[in-house]
C-alpha positions, 0 to 999 in steps of 0.5 A: 732935519737930521734923524737922531740915532739910538745909542750913539756911542754904541753905534760909534763903537761898532762903526770904528771896529767894523768900517773904514769910515773917518772919525769925522764921518762917524762923529757926524752920523752919531752926533758926537765930537770927532775927538770923542770918536778918536777916544773910542778908537784909542780905547779911552772912551766907551771901553765897556760899551758893546757896539750896536750895528746900525744896519741891523737895527734899521738906522743905516742902509748898506748903500749909505755905508758903502757910499761913505766908505768910498768917499770920505767927504760923504756924510751918511743919512740915518734912517728912522729906526724900526725900533724907535716907535717901541722906545717912545713913551706911550701917552696914557689915553683918557679914562674911558667911561661906559655910556651907561655910567656917564650920567653918574659922573656929575654925582661923583663930581658933586661928591668931590666938591662937597667932601674933598674940595682940596682935590684939584679939578685936574685930578678929578677930571683924570679920575672920572674921565670928565672935563674941567668945564663940567666940574665948574658947571656942577660946582656952580650949579649951572649943569643942565641936570643940576636939580637931579645931581646928588653927591655919590662917591665914585667907588659906589658908582663904579667910576673908580676903584677904592685904591684909585680914590684913596690915592687921589685924596691922599695926594691932595691932602699931602699937597694941602698940608705942605701948602698950609705949612708954607703959609704958616697955617697949622691945622689942629690934630682934632678937638682936645679935652682939657682937664676940668681943673684947667677950665675952672669948672670944678674946684675941689676947694669950693662947696658944691653950691659953687659948682656951675649950674649946668654941672651934671648931678648923680642919678642917686641924688635925683632919686633921693628927691634932692631936687625940688 
């Protein structure tokens, strides 16, 4: 399997400027088309790219280069660069939860299940360092300690910071809002109060006796003994 080199065009620029390799040899080593290498040599391609020495960065040995320069049929074999590991994206490790706190995770899961059902299990698992299986057990009350589980927010338990919790809840709420909008579900902003004139409970053109029986009476009326 051919090793992919870092900065192929910059490497090609250096090889064109500093070696007697053919365009085909450089193209093969850098994973470029021979015409692209010719364009580099002619100054039509990669004019603003600074050359990168593949020997200095560990992608090519001096022996390989010497063999190629002495034989235009020879194709150089790239080495794994010592810099390649530094450029690899580092996979984030699972959140570590101290042993003393692990017994609190079911309580935090129960809190999410009760207060924020819109938060996905995957988000809960990442935040608390738990598994989807455990979340299902808590949700379905099949956890071995179900009788003693009580909902407690993860910040209080020390399993997450307030910023982390807020970010997870906000992300889930935004996703739910988008999904609801896509399905045509409109959530009311909250309870609204309509004017009494619209509800028909109070009509200024009617006598007091026409008002509903549950209409509040003033404390003065009650004090005057107006009521039997």
